C-alpha positions as CSV (number, residue, x, y, z in Angstrom):
1,M,80.7,20.1,58.6
2,R,81.9,19.8,55.1
3,D,84.6,22.3,54.2
4,K,85.7,21.2,50.7
5,A,83.9,21.2,47.4
6,E,81.5,18.3,47.0
7,P,79.9,17.0,43.9
8,V,76.1,16.9,43.9
9,Q,73.5,15.9,41.3
10,I,70.9,18.5,40.7
11,E,67.5,18.1,39.0
12,C,64.9,20.3,37.5
13,P,61.6,19.6,39.3
14,R,59.6,20.5,36.2
15,C,61.3,18.7,33.3
16,R,63.7,16.4,35.2
17,Y,66.8,17.7,33.5
18,T,69.8,16.6,35.6
19,S,73.3,18.0,36.0
20,I,76.3,17.8,38.4
21,I,77.8,20.8,40.2
22,Y,80.3,21.3,42.9
23,I,79.1,23.0,46.1
24,P,80.0,25.5,47.6
25,I,82.1,26.6,44.6
26,E,79.1,26.9,42.2
27,E,75.7,28.4,43.0
28,M,72.4,26.6,42.3
29,P,71.6,27.3,38.7
30,H,68.3,27.5,36.8
31,C,67.4,24.8,34.3
32,P,68.8,25.5,30.8
33,K,65.7,24.0,29.2
34,C,62.8,25.6,31.1
35,G,64.3,28.2,33.4
36,T,63.1,26.6,36.7
37,P,65.4,26.8,39.7
38,M,67.0,23.4,40.2
39,I,67.1,21.4,43.4
40,I,69.6,18.9,44.9
41,R,68.8,15.3,44.0
42,E,71.7,13.4,45.4
43,L,75.0,14.0,47.2
44,L,77.7,12.1,45.2
45,D,80.0,11.1,48.0
46,E,82.4,8.3,47.1
47,G,82.4,6.8,50.6
48,K,79.8,6.7,53.3
49,S,80.9,7.6,56.9
50,T,79.1,6.6,60.0
């Protein structure tokens, strides 16, 4: 389980606007361009663990 803030890339499914937030510190925002709720596109971990 992840217990520290992790950067994630989020994307608007309608207009493809992207941004980076830190979870769980920040809540999932709405797109500033079209107002659609944004979704997670990629977890931005520096290292991969197996």
